[in-house]
N, CA, C, O and the ligand as a Tripos MOL2 file, in Angstrom:
@<TRIPOS>MOLECULE
protein
  261   259    66     0     0
PROTEIN
NO_CHARGES

@<TRIPOS>ATOM
      1 N          93.8710  -96.7080  246.6920 N.3       1 MET1
      2 CA         93.7650  -95.4700  247.4660 C.3       1 MET1
      3 C          93.1530  -94.3730  246.6060 C.2       1 MET1
      4 O          93.5940  -94.1350  245.4820 O.2       1 MET1
      5 N          92.1620  -93.7280  247.1270 N.am      2 ALA2
      6 CA         91.5010  -92.6590  246.3720 C.3       2 ALA2
      7 C          92.3630  -91.4090  246.3280 C.2       2 ALA2
      8 O          92.8660  -90.9430  247.3510 O.2       2 ALA2
      9 N          92.5210  -90.8830  245.1390 N.am      3 GLN3
     10 CA         93.2720  -89.6400  244.9740 C.3       3 GLN3
     11 C          92.2570  -88.5190  244.8780 C.2       3 GLN3
     12 O          91.8460  -88.1380  243.7820 O.2       3 GLN3
     13 N          91.8500  -87.9870  246.0270 N.am      4 ASP4
     14 CA         90.8150  -86.9580  245.9870 C.3       4 ASP4
     15 C          91.4100  -85.5610  245.8970 C.2       4 ASP4
     16 O          90.6860  -84.5660  245.8600 O.2       4 ASP4
     17 N          92.7280  -85.5010  245.8630 N.am      5 ARG5
     18 CA         93.3430  -84.1790  245.7480 C.3       5 ARG5
     19 C          94.0330  -84.0470  244.3970 C.2       5 ARG5
     20 O          94.3200  -85.0380  243.7270 O.2       5 ARG5
     21 N          94.2900  -82.8120  244.0170 N.am      6 LEU6
     22 CA         94.9600  -82.5260  242.7510 C.3       6 LEU6
     23 C          96.3810  -82.0660  243.0280 C.2       6 LEU6
     24 O          96.6960  -81.5750  244.1120 O.2       6 LEU6
     25 N          97.2220  -82.2360  242.0320 N.am      7 VAL7
     26 CA         98.6130  -81.7880  242.1580 C.3       7 VAL7
     27 C          98.9550  -80.8820  240.9840 C.2       7 VAL7
     28 O          98.6050  -81.1590  239.8370 O.2       7 VAL7
     29 N          99.6410  -79.8050  241.2950 N.am      8 CYS8
     30 CA        100.0850  -78.8580  240.2810 C.3       8 CYS8
     31 C         101.2260  -79.4720  239.4680 C.2       8 CYS8
     32 O         102.2090  -79.9530  240.0320 O.2       8 CYS8
     33 N         101.0890  -79.4530  238.1350 N.am      9 ARG9
     34 CA        102.1440  -80.0220  237.2830 C.3       9 ARG9
     35 C         103.3920  -79.1380  237.2610 C.2       9 ARG9
     36 O         104.4820  -79.6120  236.9420 O.2       9 ARG9
     37 N         103.2390  -77.8880  237.5920 N.am     10 GLU10
     38 CA        104.3740  -76.9630  237.5290 C.3      10 GLU10
     39 C         105.2720  -77.0830  238.7580 C.2      10 GLU10
     40 O         106.4910  -77.2040  238.6310 O.2      10 GLU10
     41 N         104.6660  -77.0500  239.9550 N.am     11 CYS11
     42 CA        105.4890  -77.0270  241.1710 C.3      11 CYS11
     43 C         105.2470  -78.2360  242.0750 C.2      11 CYS11
     44 O         105.8600  -78.3420  243.1380 O.2      11 CYS11
     45 N         104.3540  -79.1560  241.6650 N.am     12 HIS12
     46 CA        104.0780  -80.4030  242.3990 C.3      12 HIS12
     47 C         103.3620  -80.1880  243.7280 C.2      12 HIS12
     48 O         103.3060  -81.1060  244.5460 O.2      12 HIS12
     49 N         102.8330  -79.0370  243.9530 N.am     13 ARG13
     50 CA        102.0940  -78.7630  245.1770 C.3      13 ARG13
     51 C         100.7500  -79.4940  245.1640 C.2      13 ARG13
     52 O         100.0600  -79.5160  244.1450 O.2      13 ARG13
     53 N         100.3790  -80.0990  246.3140 N.am     14 VAL14
     54 CA         99.0720  -80.7330  246.4490 C.3      14 VAL14
     55 C          98.0500  -79.6530  246.7960 C.2      14 VAL14
     56 O          98.2450  -78.8820  247.7350 O.2      14 VAL14
     57 N          96.9580  -79.6050  246.0290 N.am     15 VAL15
     58 CA         95.9450  -78.5630  246.2300 C.3      15 VAL15
     59 C          94.5750  -79.1930  246.4490 C.2      15 VAL15
     60 O          94.3880  -80.3810  246.1850 O.2      15 VAL15
     61 N          93.6200  -78.4050  246.9290 N.am     16 ASP16
     62 CA         92.2590  -78.8860  247.1720 C.3      16 ASP16
     63 C          91.6130  -79.3510  245.8740 C.2      16 ASP16
     64 O          91.8850  -78.8060  244.8050 O.2      16 ASP16
     65 N          90.7300  -80.3930  245.9800 N.am     17 PRO17
     66 CA         90.1090  -80.9250  244.7730 C.3      17 PRO17
     67 C          89.2210  -79.9210  244.0470 C.2      17 PRO17
     68 O          88.9740  -80.0760  242.8520 O.2      17 PRO17
     69 N          88.7430  -78.9060  244.7380 N.am     18 ASP18
     70 CA         87.8780  -77.9230  244.0820 C.3      18 ASP18
     71 C          88.6530  -76.6950  243.6020 C.2      18 ASP18
     72 O          88.0560  -75.7250  243.1340 O.2      18 ASP18
     73 N          89.9730  -76.7370  243.7200 N.am     19 ALA19
     74 CA         90.7780  -75.6010  243.2700 C.3      19 ALA19
     75 C          90.8750  -75.5880  241.7440 C.2      19 ALA19
     76 O          90.9530  -76.6380  241.1070 O.2      19 ALA19
     77 N          90.8700  -74.3960  241.1760 N.am     20 ASN20
     78 CA         91.0340  -74.2520  239.7310 C.3      20 ASN20
     79 C          92.4660  -73.8860  239.3660 C.2      20 ASN20
     80 O          92.9290  -74.1590  238.2590 O.2      20 ASN20
     81 N          93.1520  -73.2700  240.3060 N.am     21 THR21
     82 CA         94.5390  -72.8980  240.0700 C.3      21 THR21
     83 C          95.3760  -73.2260  241.3080 C.2      21 THR21
     84 O          94.8540  -73.3500  242.4160 O.2      21 THR21
     85 N          96.6650  -73.3610  241.0950 N.am     22 CYS22
     86 CA         97.5840  -73.6410  242.1900 C.3      22 CYS22
     87 C          97.7790  -72.3880  243.0350 C.2      22 CYS22
     88 O          98.1240  -71.3300  242.5070 O.2      22 CYS22
     89 N          97.5560  -72.5030  244.3700 N.am     23 PRO23
     90 CA         97.7280  -71.3240  245.2300 C.3      23 PRO23
     91 C          99.1890  -70.9100  245.3610 C.2      23 PRO23
     92 O          99.4900  -69.7940  245.7850 O.2      23 PRO23
     93 N         100.0840  -71.8040  244.9980 N.am     24 SER24
     94 CA        101.5050  -71.5250  245.1630 C.3      24 SER24
     95 C         102.1010  -70.7790  243.9570 C.2      24 SER24
     96 O         102.7750  -69.7620  244.1220 O.2      24 SER24
     97 N         101.8430  -71.2980  242.7410 N.am     25 CYS25
     98 CA        102.4590  -70.6820  241.5610 C.3      25 CYS25
     99 C         101.4410  -70.1100  240.5870 C.2      25 CYS25
    100 O         101.8160  -69.4520  239.6170 O.2      25 CYS25
    101 N         100.1340  -70.3570  240.8380 N.am     26 GLY26
    102 CA         99.1080  -69.7720  239.9920 C.3      26 GLY26
    103 C          98.8000  -70.5440  238.7250 C.2      26 GLY26
    104 O          97.9770  -70.1080  237.9210 O.2      26 GLY26
    105 N          99.4550  -71.6960  238.5310 N.am     27 SER27
    106 CA         99.2160  -72.4910  237.3340 C.3      27 SER27
    107 C          97.8370  -73.1400  237.3730 C.2      27 SER27
    108 O          97.3540  -73.5170  238.4410 O.2      27 SER27
    109 N          97.2070  -73.2690  236.2120 N.am     28 SER28
    110 CA         95.9260  -73.9780  236.1420 C.3      28 SER28
    111 C          96.1210  -75.4000  235.6410 C.2      28 SER28
    112 O          95.1450  -76.0960  235.3620 O.2      28 SER28
    113 N          97.3540  -75.8330  235.5240 N.am     29 SER29
    114 CA         97.6500  -77.1930  235.0660 C.3      29 SER29
    115 C          97.7140  -78.1250  236.2690 C.2      29 SER29
    116 O          98.7790  -78.3540  236.8410 O.2      29 SER29
    117 N          96.5250  -78.6700  236.6500 N.am     30 LEU30
    118 CA         96.4150  -79.5460  237.8140 C.3      30 LEU30
    119 C          96.1080  -80.9640  237.3650 C.2      30 LEU30
    120 O          95.3720  -81.1740  236.4010 O.2      30 LEU30
    121 N          96.6810  -81.9390  238.0730 N.am     31 SER31
    122 CA         96.5450  -83.3390  237.6670 C.3      31 SER31
    123 C          95.9700  -84.1870  238.7830 C.2      31 SER31
    124 O          96.2800  -83.9790  239.9560 O.2      31 SER31
    125 N          95.1110  -85.1670  238.4060 N.am     32 GLU32
    126 CA         94.6080  -86.1540  239.3650 C.3      32 GLU32
    127 C          95.5110  -87.3680  239.4110 C.2      32 GLU32
    128 O          95.3750  -88.2230  240.2860 O.2      32 GLU32
    129 N          96.4310  -87.4410  238.4680 N.am     33 ASP33
    130 CA         97.2610  -88.6340  238.3180 C.3      33 ASP33
    131 C          98.6610  -88.3720  238.8810 C.2      33 ASP33
    132 O          99.5620  -87.9140  238.1800 O.2      33 ASP33
    133 N          98.8070  -88.6830  240.1800 N.am     34 TRP34
    134 CA        100.0680  -88.3840  240.8430 C.3      34 TRP34
    135 C         100.3660  -89.4650  241.8700 C.2      34 TRP34
    136 O          99.4960  -90.2690  242.2040 O.2      34 TRP34
    137 N         101.5950  -89.4820  242.3690 N.am     35 ALA35
    138 CA        101.9990  -90.4940  243.3460 C.3      35 ALA35
    139 C         103.0820  -89.9450  244.2570 C.2      35 ALA35
    140 O         103.8260  -89.0380  243.8850 O.2      35 ALA35
    141 N         103.1600  -90.5040  245.4480 N.am     36 GLY36
    142 CA        104.2620  -90.2010  246.3500 C.3      36 GLY36
    143 C         104.1140  -88.8940  247.0990 C.2      36 GLY36
    144 O         104.8290  -87.9290  246.8260 O.2      36 GLY36
    145 N         103.1760  -88.8600  248.0540 N.am     37 LEU37
    146 CA        102.9730  -87.6450  248.8440 C.3      37 LEU37
    147 C         104.1520  -87.3960  249.7890 C.2      37 LEU37
    148 O         104.5530  -88.2890  250.5360 O.2      37 LEU37
    149 N         104.6960  -86.2020  249.7540 N.am     38 VAL38
    150 CA        105.7130  -85.7980  250.7290 C.3      38 VAL38
    151 C         105.2820  -84.4940  251.3850 C.2      38 VAL38
    152 O         104.8140  -83.5690  250.7210 O.2      38 VAL38
    153 N         105.4530  -84.4420  252.7080 N.am     39 ILE39
    154 CA        105.1320  -83.2190  253.4330 C.3      39 ILE39
    155 C         106.4390  -82.5660  253.8400 C.2      39 ILE39
    156 O         107.2340  -83.1350  254.5880 O.2      39 ILE39
    157 N         106.6440  -81.3680  253.3340 N.am     40 ILE40
    158 CA        107.8970  -80.6570  253.5700 C.3      40 ILE40
    159 C         107.6360  -79.5170  254.5490 C.2      40 ILE40
    160 O         106.8800  -78.5880  254.2660 O.2      40 ILE40
    161 N         108.2840  -79.6160  255.7030 N.am     41 THR41
    162 CA        108.0610  -78.6030  256.7310 C.3      41 THR41
    163 C         109.1980  -77.5810  256.7700 C.2      41 THR41
    164 O         108.9840  -76.4160  257.1050 O.2      41 THR41
    165 N         110.4110  -78.0280  256.4250 N.am     42 HIS42
    166 CA        111.5670  -77.1250  256.4340 C.3      42 HIS42
    167 C         112.3360  -77.2830  255.1320 C.2      42 HIS42
    168 O         113.3450  -77.9870  255.0800 O.2      42 HIS42
    169 N         111.8520  -76.6190  254.0700 N.am     43 PRO43
    170 CA        112.4500  -76.8060  252.7380 C.3      43 PRO43
    171 C         113.9430  -76.5000  252.7130 C.2      43 PRO43
    172 O         114.6860  -77.1110  251.9460 O.2      43 PRO43
    173 N         114.3840  -75.5670  253.5380 N.am     44 GLU44
    174 CA        115.8000  -75.1810  253.5090 C.3      44 GLU44
    175 C         116.6980  -76.2840  254.0930 C.2      44 GLU44
    176 O         117.9110  -76.2790  253.8810 O.2      44 GLU44
    177 N         116.0880  -77.2350  254.8330 N.am     45 LYS45
    178 CA        116.8750  -78.3100  255.4380 C.3      45 LYS45
    179 C         116.6470  -79.6490  254.7450 C.2      45 LYS45
    180 O         117.2210  -80.6610  255.1460 O.2      45 LYS45
    181 N         115.8070  -79.6600  253.7030 N.am     46 SER46
    182 CA        115.3920  -80.9190  253.0970 C.3      46 SER46
    183 C         116.0580  -81.1500  251.7400 C.2      46 SER46
    184 O         115.9800  -80.3130  250.8410 O.2      46 SER46
    185 N         116.7110  -82.3000  251.6150 N.am     47 GLU47
    186 CA        117.3100  -82.6500  250.3170 C.3      47 GLU47
    187 C         116.2370  -82.9260  249.2770 C.2      47 GLU47
    188 O         116.4160  -82.6390  248.0940 O.2      47 GLU47
    189 N         115.1010  -83.4970  249.7370 N.am     48 VAL48
    190 CA        113.9830  -83.7480  248.8190 C.3      48 VAL48
    191 C         113.4770  -82.4260  248.2520 C.2      48 VAL48
    192 O         113.2450  -82.2930  247.0500 O.2      48 VAL48
    193 N         113.3110  -81.4550  249.1430 N.am     49 ALA49
    194 CA        112.8280  -80.1340  248.7130 C.3      49 ALA49
    195 C         113.8070  -79.5020  247.7280 C.2      49 ALA49
    196 O         113.4000  -78.8940  246.7380 O.2      49 ALA49
    197 N         115.0830  -79.6510  248.0060 N.am     50 GLU50
    198 CA        116.0900  -79.0780  247.1240 C.3      50 GLU50
    199 C         116.0000  -79.6960  245.7350 C.2      50 GLU50
    200 O         116.0530  -78.9950  244.7240 O.2      50 GLU50
    201 N         115.8600  -81.0460  245.7000 N.am     51 GLY51
    202 CA        115.7570  -81.7500  244.4300 C.3      51 GLY51
    203 C         114.5160  -81.3560  243.6500 C.2      51 GLY51
    204 O         114.5240  -81.3420  242.4190 O.2      51 GLY51
    205 N         113.4410  -81.0330  244.3770 N.am     52 MET52
    206 CA        112.1870  -80.6630  243.7250 C.3      52 MET52
    207 C         112.0820  -79.1530  243.5310 C.2      52 MET52
    208 O         111.0900  -78.6650  242.9890 O.2      52 MET52
    209 N         113.0830  -78.4210  243.9630 N.am     53 GLU53
    210 CA        113.0840  -76.9660  243.8860 C.3      53 GLU53
    211 C         111.9130  -76.3500  244.6410 C.2      53 GLU53
    212 O         111.2950  -75.3860  244.1900 O.2      53 GLU53
    213 N         111.6220  -76.9370  245.8150 N.am     54 VAL54
    214 CA        110.5580  -76.4450  246.6750 C.3      54 VAL54
    215 C         111.1330  -75.4440  247.6740 C.2      54 VAL54
    216 O         112.1480  -75.7110  248.3170 O.2      54 VAL54
    217 N         110.4790  -74.2950  247.7970 N.am     55 THR55
    218 CA        110.9620  -73.3000  248.7490 C.3      55 THR55
    219 C         109.9450  -72.9870  249.8350 C.2      55 THR55
    220 O         110.2710  -72.3250  250.8200 O.2      55 THR55
    221 N         108.7010  -73.4620  249.6610 N.am     56 GLU56
    222 CA        107.6530  -73.1950  250.6300 C.3      56 GLU56
    223 C         107.2400  -74.4840  251.3230 C.2      56 GLU56
    224 O         107.1310  -75.5160  250.6610 O.2      56 GLU56
    225 N         107.0040  -74.4640  252.6550 N.am     57 PRO57
    226 CA        106.4880  -75.6590  253.3290 C.3      57 PRO57
    227 C         105.1210  -76.0340  252.7820 C.2      57 PRO57
    228 O         104.3510  -75.1680  252.3660 O.2      57 PRO57
    229 N         104.8210  -77.3390  252.7850 N.am     58 GLY58
    230 CA        103.5200  -77.7900  252.3050 C.3      58 GLY58
    231 C         103.5600  -79.2370  251.8980 C.2      58 GLY58
    232 O         104.5450  -79.9370  252.1330 O.2      58 GLY58
    233 N         102.4620  -79.6930  251.2730 N.am     59 SER59
    234 CA        102.3730  -81.0620  250.7750 C.3      59 SER59
    235 C         102.6780  -81.0770  249.2870 C.2      59 SER59
    236 O         102.1600  -80.2610  248.5240 O.2      59 SER59
    237 N         103.5280  -82.0210  248.8830 N.am     60 TYR60
    238 CA        103.9240  -82.1110  247.4870 C.3      60 TYR60
    239 C         103.8810  -83.5590  247.0140 C.2      60 TYR60
    240 O         103.9260  -84.4850  247.8240 O.2      60 TYR60
    241 N         103.7950  -83.7470  245.7140 N.am     61 ALA61
    242 CA        103.8220  -85.0760  245.1400 C.3      61 ALA61
    243 C         105.1690  -85.3130  244.4370 C.2      61 ALA61
    244 O         105.6990  -84.4250  243.7680 O.2      61 ALA61
    245 N         105.7040  -86.5210  244.6040 N.am     62 LEU62
    246 CA        106.9690  -86.8310  243.9530 C.3      62 LEU62
    247 C         106.8180  -86.9870  242.4580 C.2      62 LEU62
    248 O         107.6740  -86.5510  241.6890 O.2      62 LEU62
    249 N         105.7020  -87.6240  242.0380 N.am     63 LYS63
    250 CA        105.4900  -87.8760  240.6130 C.3      63 LYS63
    251 C         104.1400  -87.3310  240.1850 C.2      63 LYS63
    252 O         103.1270  -87.5840  240.8370 O.2      63 LYS63
    253 N         104.1260  -86.5970  239.1080 N.am     64 VAL64
    254 CA        102.8910  -86.0860  238.5210 C.3      64 VAL64
    255 C         102.9030  -86.4080  237.0440 C.2      64 VAL64
    256 O         103.9010  -86.1810  236.3600 O.2      64 VAL64
    257 N         101.7720  -86.9470  236.5380 N.am     65 ARG65
    258 CA        101.7030  -87.2610  235.1080 C.3      65 ARG65
    259 C         100.8030  -86.2730  234.3860 C.2      65 ARG65
    260 O         100.6210  -86.3760  233.1730 O.2      65 ARG65
    261 ZN        101.9940  -74.7860  241.3120 Zn       66 ZN66
@<TRIPOS>BOND
     1     1     2 1
     2     2     3 1
     3     3     4 2
     4     3     5 am
     5     5     6 1
     6     6     7 1
     7     7     8 2
     8     7     9 am
     9     9    10 1
    10    10    11 1
    11    11    12 2
    12    11    13 am
    13    13    14 1
    14    14    15 1
    15    15    16 2
    16    15    17 am
    17    17    18 1
    18    18    19 1
    19    19    20 2
    20    19    21 am
    21    21    22 1
    22    22    23 1
    23    23    24 2
    24    23    25 am
    25    25    26 1
    26    26    27 1
    27    27    28 2
    28    27    29 am
    29    29    30 1
    30    30    31 1
    31    31    32 2
    32    31    33 am
    33    33    34 1
    34    34    35 1
    35    35    36 2
    36    35    37 am
    37    37    38 1
    38    38    39 1
    39    39    40 2
    40    39    41 am
    41    41    42 1
    42    42    43 1
    43    43    44 2
    44    43    45 am
    45    45    46 1
    46    46    47 1
    47    47    48 2
    48    47    49 am
    49    49    50 1
    50    50    51 1
    51    51    52 2
    52    51    53 am
    53    53    54 1
    54    54    55 1
    55    55    56 2
    56    55    57 am
    57    57    58 1
    58    58    59 1
    59    59    60 2
    60    59    61 am
    61    61    62 1
    62    62    63 1
    63    63    64 2
    64    63    65 am
    65    65    66 1
    66    66    67 1
    67    67    68 2
    68    67    69 am
    69    69    70 1
    70    70    71 1
    71    71    72 2
    72    71    73 am
    73    73    74 1
    74    74    75 1
    75    75    76 2
    76    75    77 am
    77    77    78 1
    78    78    79 1
    79    79    80 2
    80    79    81 am
    81    81    82 1
    82    82    83 1
    83    83    84 2
    84    83    85 am
    85    85    86 1
    86    86    87 1
    87    87    88 2
    88    87    89 am
    89    89    90 1
    90    90    91 1
    91    91    92 2
    92    91    93 am
    93    93    94 1
    94    94    95 1
    95    95    96 2
    96    95    97 am
    97    97    98 1
    98    98    99 1
    99    99   100 2
   100    99   101 am
   101   101   102 1
   102   102   103 1
   103   103   104 2
   104   103   105 am
   105   105   106 1
   106   106   107 1
   107   107   108 2
   108   107   109 am
   109   109   110 1
   110   110   111 1
   111   111   112 2
   112   111   113 am
   113   113   114 1
   114   114   115 1
   115   115   116 2
   116   115   117 am
   117   117   118 1
   118   118   119 1
   119   119   120 2
   120   119   121 am
   121   121   122 1
   122   122   123 1
   123   123   124 2
   124   123   125 am
   125   125   126 1
   126   126   127 1
   127   127   128 2
   128   127   129 am
   129   129   130 1
   130   130   131 1
   131   131   132 2
   132   131   133 am
   133   133   134 1
   134   134   135 1
   135   135   136 2
   136   135   137 am
   137   137   138 1
   138   138   139 1
   139   139   140 2
   140   139   141 am
   141   141   142 1
   142   142   143 1
   143   143   144 2
   144   143   145 am
   145   145   146 1
   146   146   147 1
   147   147   148 2
   148   147   149 am
   149   149   150 1
   150   150   151 1
   151   151   152 2
   152   151   153 am
   153   153   154 1
   154   154   155 1
   155   155   156 2
   156   155   157 am
   157   157   158 1
   158   158   159 1
   159   159   160 2
   160   159   161 am
   161   161   162 1
   162   162   163 1
   163   163   164 2
   164   163   165 am
   165   165   166 1
   166   166   167 1
   167   167   168 2
   168   167   169 am
   169   169   170 1
   170   170   171 1
   171   171   172 2
   172   171   173 am
   173   173   174 1
   174   174   175 1
   175   175   176 2
   176   175   177 am
   177   177   178 1
   178   178   179 1
   179   179   180 2
   180   179   181 am
   181   181   182 1
   182   182   183 1
   183   183   184 2
   184   183   185 am
   185   185   186 1
   186   186   187 1
   187   187   188 2
   188   187   189 am
   189   189   190 1
   190   190   191 1
   191   191   192 2
   192   191   193 am
   193   193   194 1
   194   194   195 1
   195   195   196 2
   196   195   197 am
   197   197   198 1
   198   198   199 1
   199   199   200 2
   200   199   201 am
   201   201   202 1
   202   202   203 1
   203   203   204 2
   204   203   205 am
   205   205   206 1
   206   206   207 1
   207   207   208 2
   208   207   209 am
   209   209   210 1
   210   210   211 1
   211   211   212 2
   212   211   213 am
   213   213   214 1
   214   214   215 1
   215   215   216 2
   216   215   217 am
   217   217   218 1
   218   218   219 1
   219   219   220 2
   220   219   221 am
   221   221   222 1
   222   222   223 1
   223   223   224 2
   224   223   225 am
   225   225   226 1
   226   226   227 1
   227   227   228 2
   228   227   229 am
   229   229   230 1
   230   230   231 1
   231   231   232 2
   232   231   233 am
   233   233   234 1
   234   234   235 1
   235   235   236 2
   236   235   237 am
   237   237   238 1
   238   238   239 1
   239   239   240 2
   240   239   241 am
   241   241   242 1
   242   242   243 1
   243   243   244 2
   244   243   245 am
   245   245   246 1
   246   246   247 1
   247   247   248 2
   248   247   249 am
   249   249   250 1
   250   250   251 1
   251   251   252 2
   252   251   253 am
   253   253   254 1
   254   254   255 1
   255   255   256 2
   256   255   257 am
   257   257   258 1
   258   258   259 1
   259   259   260 2
@<TRIPOS>SUBSTRUCTURE
     1 MET1         2 RESIDUE 1 A MET
     2 ALA2         6 RESIDUE 1 A ALA
     3 GLN3        10 RESIDUE 1 A GLN
     4 ASP4        14 RESIDUE 1 A ASP
     5 ARG5        18 RESIDUE 1 A ARG
     6 LEU6        22 RESIDUE 1 A LEU
     7 VAL7        26 RESIDUE 1 A VAL
     8 CYS8        30 RESIDUE 1 A CYS
     9 ARG9        34 RESIDUE 1 A ARG
    10 GLU10       38 RESIDUE 1 A GLU
    11 CYS11       42 RESIDUE 1 A CYS
    12 HIS12       46 RESIDUE 1 A HIS
    13 ARG13       50 RESIDUE 1 A ARG
    14 VAL14       54 RESIDUE 1 A VAL
    15 VAL15       58 RESIDUE 1 A VAL
    16 ASP16       62 RESIDUE 1 A ASP
    17 PRO17       66 RESIDUE 1 A PRO
    18 ASP18       70 RESIDUE 1 A ASP
    19 ALA19       74 RESIDUE 1 A ALA
    20 ASN20       78 RESIDUE 1 A ASN
    21 THR21       82 RESIDUE 1 A THR
    22 CYS22       86 RESIDUE 1 A CYS
    23 PRO23       90 RESIDUE 1 A PRO
    24 SER24       94 RESIDUE 1 A SER
    25 CYS25       98 RESIDUE 1 A CYS
    26 GLY26      102 RESIDUE 1 A GLY
    27 SER27      106 RESIDUE 1 A SER
    28 SER28      110 RESIDUE 1 A SER
    29 SER29      114 RESIDUE 1 A SER
    30 LEU30      118 RESIDUE 1 A LEU
    31 SER31      122 RESIDUE 1 A SER
    32 GLU32      126 RESIDUE 1 A GLU
    33 ASP33      130 RESIDUE 1 A ASP
    34 TRP34      134 RESIDUE 1 A TRP
    35 ALA35      138 RESIDUE 1 A ALA
    36 GLY36      142 RESIDUE 1 A GLY
    37 LEU37      146 RESIDUE 1 A LEU
    38 VAL38      150 RESIDUE 1 A VAL
    39 ILE39      154 RESIDUE 1 A ILE
    40 ILE40      158 RESIDUE 1 A ILE
    41 THR41      162 RESIDUE 1 A THR
    42 HIS42      166 RESIDUE 1 A HIS
    43 PRO43      170 RESIDUE 1 A PRO
    44 GLU44      174 RESIDUE 1 A GLU
    45 LYS45      178 RESIDUE 1 A LYS
    46 SER46      182 RESIDUE 1 A SER
    47 GLU47      186 RESIDUE 1 A GLU
    48 VAL48      190 RESIDUE 1 A VAL
    49 ALA49      194 RESIDUE 1 A ALA
    50 GLU50      198 RESIDUE 1 A GLU
    51 GLY51      202 RESIDUE 1 A GLY
    52 MET52      206 RESIDUE 1 A MET
    53 GLU53      210 RESIDUE 1 A GLU
    54 VAL54      214 RESIDUE 1 A VAL
    55 THR55      218 RESIDUE 1 A THR
    56 GLU56      222 RESIDUE 1 A GLU
    57 PRO57      226 RESIDUE 1 A PRO
    58 GLY58      230 RESIDUE 1 A GLY
    59 SER59      234 RESIDUE 1 A SER
    60 TYR60      238 RESIDUE 1 A TYR
    61 ALA61      242 RESIDUE 1 A ALA
    62 LEU62      246 RESIDUE 1 A LEU
    63 LYS63      250 RESIDUE 1 A LYS
    64 VAL64      254 RESIDUE 1 A VAL
    65 ARG65      258 RESIDUE 1 A ARG
    66 ZN66       261 GROUP 0 **** ****
């Protein structure tokens, strides 16, 4: 599977491949090497979101290297 998107190493947010910084936390530490896409629509109701310390709805990766 092609990983055409990048993931922020700080908050695990999935960002556009042409992004230079994470729109969520502003970090420029983006990785192409990630796995486990999760889409969080209601972070306040999600145990996954709680474990990942996610507070904003969006697409996130479970693992980032
Ligand atoms: Zn981020």
